[in-house]
C-alpha positions, 0 to 999 in steps of 0.5 A: 479511532487511533491511528496505525504507525506506518512502517518506514523503509528500509525497515525489513518488516516491509518485505515479509510476505503477508499470509492469507486472511481465514478468520472474518471477524470484528477484530478484522473490521476494526483493523481495516477502519483503523487502515482507513483512518491512517491512510487518510490522515496521511493523504495516501490512496492506498495502505497495505497491512503490511504497512502497518505491521500486520502481515496479512493479506489486506489493503484498503483504497480510496482513489476518488478524485479530489472534491468527489464523495469517497470511495473506501475499498477493501480487499482481503487476499487479491490476486490479480486475474488479469493485466492489461495494457501499459502504463508509466506513472509517477508513484509515491508510498506512505512508507517512503516519504518524499520519494516519487518516481515513475514505474511501469505497470498494467494499465487496467486489471481484473481482481479478485478478493473478498470482503469483510464478511469473507465473501469473494467478488471480483473487479476491473480497474484501470487508471489510478485504481489499477496502479493502486491494486498492483502497488499494494498487492506488491506490498502484501508480496514483500515488494516496494514500487523502488524495486522498479528503479534502478540499483543506484537510485534504490541505493541513493533513496536508501541514504537519503531516508537513513540520513532523515530517520537519524535527524529525526531521531537526534531531534526527538532525543533532544 
């Protein structure tokens, strides 16, 4: 299955708010399969459809510990019902390569979503999965983890990534 291209910050398409999913069909299953392939190939633990320029409220995640069997999860039209506790954890993002920083999040969440056939489910999560759910829902809302950082840090990250993109474009042209 072909991999999807992951949008890179500062691409403005990452800021678009995703639309609700209303059609649960084979194309949705194919999209999520391609999203999993892309996420695993990129060594991520979560991937929102927004990151692959599909502006629908879908994300995939797999937060299984290394050496454990995969635990692929699909969340469609997710909504956080409850958030408890506070944690600051180091986050990174496939759309912001090479950048990690501490971000405040809820330690535990309860989320309602739909599966690939449209059935609604609820799931409680804590630790890495709770952080992943919050991070990916942020993507669906047009928000990035760097939005939690100071304006100065965000500006430095933007300049660093723009410079890297210019270098990559120059190498590709040469």
